[in-house]
Every structure is written in structure tokens, then in C-alpha cells.
C-alpha positions in Angstrom: 0.0 0.0 0.0 1.3 3.4 -0.9 1.5 6.0 1.9 1.6 9.6 1.0 2.6 12.2 3.6 2.4 16.0 3.2 5.0 18.1 5.1 4.3 21.8 5.3 7.4 23.9 4.7 8.2 27.5 4.3 5.1 29.7 4.4 3.2 28.2 1.6 4.7 24.9 0.3 4.5 21.2 0.9 7.0 18.4 0.5 5.3 15.2 -0.4 6.8 11.9 0.8 5.7 8.7 -0.9 6.5 5.3 0.6 5.5 1.7 0.0 4.4 0.3 3.4 6.2 -3.0 2.5 9.6 -1.4 1.7 12.0 0.8 3.6 12.4 3.3 0.8 10.8 6.6 0.0 10.5 9.2 -2.6 10.1 12.9 -2.0 8.6 15.5 -4.3 9.9 19.1 -4.3 12.0 19.1 -1.1 12.3 22.8 -0.4 14.0 22.0 2.9 15.9 18.9 4.0 15.5 18.9 7.8 11.8 18.0 8.0 12.2 15.4 5.3 15.3 13.9 6.9 13.6 13.8 10.3 10.6 12.0 9.0 12.6 9.5 7.0 14.8 8.7 9.9 11.9 8.4 12.3 10.2 5.9 10.0 13.4 4.0 9.2 13.1 4.8 5.5 15.9 5.3 3.1 15.6 8.0 0.4 15.5 6.4 -3.0 14.2 9.2 -5.2 13.8 12.9 -5.3 11.3 14.2 -7.8 11.6 17.8 -8.8 8.7 19.4 -10.7 10.7 22.5 -11.6 13.8 24.3 -10.5 12.7 27.1 -8.2 14.6 27.2 -4.9 11.4 26.8 -2.9 11.1 23.4 -4.6 14.6 22.1 -4.8 16.5 23.9 -2.0 16.8 20.8 0.2 18.0 18.4 -2.4 21.8 19.0 -1.9 21.5 18.2 1.9 19.3 15.2 1.2 21.9 13.9 -1.3 24.7 14.3 1.2 22.7 12.1 3.6 21.5 9.6 1.0 24.0 9.9 -1.9 22.5 6.8 -3.7 19.2 8.6 -4.2 18.2 9.4 -7.8 17.0 12.8 -8.8 14.4 13.1 -11.6 
């Protein structure tokens, strides 16, 4: 079963986290900030497998470099 979580960030954005309940991997969509994503993934015991970026504004991709430092194996689409 797919679990979709919505993390509010900045003043008007969300980061979406998608994870398969049967796996320990997750994908994130438009990670404006890394800290809330990292906290959630570590709390749940999930590894970051994929970062989906819908476009290249800083309020959508700003957290990507820090997430890749923590999970260098993650793909970026």
C-alpha cells in the first residue's frame, strides 16, 4: 500500500513523501527544505531512494543537496 505524507514547509509549500508500506524506501517531491524530510525518514526508518523535482525554483529544490549528502545513492528526476 502506498503511503503519501504531506509536510508543510516555508510559508506556503508542501513536500510530499511517498513510501510503500512494505519497503523501507521513500521518494520525495519538491524538497524545499531537507531537515523535516530527513527527520521524517529517519523516524520511520526509511531510506531516500528518489527525489522528484517538478521544476527548478529554490522553494522546490532547496533541500536536495543536503538530502543527497545524507542519501548519496538517491536518484534525482
